[in-house]
Residue, then its C-alpha position, 0 to 999 in steps of 0.5 A: m503452616t500454609a504460606s500466604t500468596h505474597e510469600v509464594l510469589q516472593a519465592e517464585m520471584a527468587n527462583r526465577p531465572a536471571d535471564m528472564e528479564s533480559d528475554v523480556s527486554r529482547d522481546i521489547e527491543g525486537d518489537i521496537k525494531v519491527y515498528r521502526r521498519w514499518r514506520d520507515r516503510r510508511r514514510v517511503v510510501e508517503r514520499r512516493r505518493q507526494h511525488h506522483p500526481k493524483v489521478s481521478r477515479e475515472a482515470e483509475e477505472i480507465l487504466d484498470f479497464a485497459r490493463r484487464w483487456a490488454p492481453f486480449g488485444g485491447v478493449p472491445e468497442d461495446e464494453t467501452f461504450e457501455r462502461f464509459g459512454m465513449s467510442t474506442h477511439r475516444f477511449k484510446e485518446r483519453l487513455q493516452h492523455i492519462v498516461n502522458t499526465i502520469e508520466g509528466i509528459g503532459p498532453r501532446s499537441a495532437d491531443l489538444 
């Protein structure tokens, strides 16, 4: 006598440990906790973005360029002119304006 597939499955289900279902529910609960932590972090990031002024692509490039050259004593004049088409003096003025705008200070009267 051979048992049908249905009978085999029923026998396996009957012999399955009782805590197996609780393991599955614990896994789902864990996934839910992980998702909620991720969601909460995303909300925090979005709130921060809303409070910070958006900077233009040019401003981001200027900031990045200045950060890269800062450990070497500042930006070289030839690199600044090639990349942005401005003198080092004008680059520093523009950089100061960007930093003041980001910090919420606004332009200084000397920059006007």
